Steps between C-alpha positions, in 0.01 A plus 500: 500500500648834396495818710201646311278201560608478860399860554156449337438189709591689812245771423227251411563303819462820698185614322305507826731767630559693179226531239626441146370726230375349172750722317791353694372145446463565129860624475623203706338245263714372216456186292859397577437471874440162660148359467444508877584871513278581201214318666556685828504839328188419296315379816575832669358687202190285512447593866499869402171476305441798273845649544662165447300442178631824345855370539408141403345628180824667401707195596277273290549737207877503546568138592211316343265242655724382779303253717577685824373827352178334376439347843559839666255659256232266630599559862459876472121459444465791258231503229749631244731205584209262442427657160869477411512133595188412304610692190842335517336159533294556188809596299691184600485210254470258792345555841760639742472307824675775702244757381213264581633451855546873542133555399370276779375779728284631209337163435149640549544738208674254270278365223356153541630406156858573600467298820361208294798520269744492788327209673506298177881516495632168632813631675474513880608859535237621252224306672593637841515851355160453341356372829636805680315718248189284538511537879424873458263449206287217642246724675398637160427155358197277552542139616473356148775724361721437798459124474564508124832673564583261785408165350835423335692648795338262754633205304849643464770251611670776698371545853585871510257567219219286643535641855507862380188430294320355797585806713323716243198269461436460872372857521178372336252249636289382205444128450705506176793664669486262797469204266810607302700531821364164614634340181853607604440350847408172332755477218774752577836448665513459874601861555247654259227272635567613852483866394172423315342343809609786717353737244165319506507519877574873502221576246256379764189503283227239446655426160848437643351286771314296240820438300691406817234240588517359148876475529470324835306224313749472214843531665678189622635477854797730554605859558262649244199332651607599853544861392162495323325383816688761699373778268142368521522501880647851498213628285243333724651653809515841335133475401392404851663809647314739270 
């Protein structure tokens, strides 16, 4: 580490004592610095909201679409930054995963069509990014649309995708939603099945209770059946205290 980098690190590490201006951070950033330092500078700019975005915009113009600058653009939560990210995404020949991840906090205002496109991508990172967008968009969708988007995700071989999907679905309590979660409890991996059963228990509706009772009659002896019975008992106890 050279003297210049060491000095910048020292100031960043003491940021609680001495506030760093966006102008200074912008001058400190160079594409030749170590990745860890560039990330640290960009993060500080992201924390500075509107003032930080002014500097980030100039850095993006000068240095191009560096991942750390894109991530910081999302972290600054400015509408102009969102517009920039969306416009840049449209210009790219392929979907830029870093931009998609940076847009997560604006999921509610992202078009349903774009979220569908992202979720159709098979790569894990794309699906997780799409689910993060869907998490903020879900309240604008009806159960049918939400289930349509989730169907393929619930059968994904990767537990991270299945579990993140369940976490979104469990905010609803319709019979179709509960039935879809119940399918994971029946056919999913041990980990995803456990999350599904806990989700049904937390929903706490007549529909979720119905699905749990159906599962209790289908599951063989073992941990899943024991957990199903535990969730049924928990729901019964909760109902009796109301």
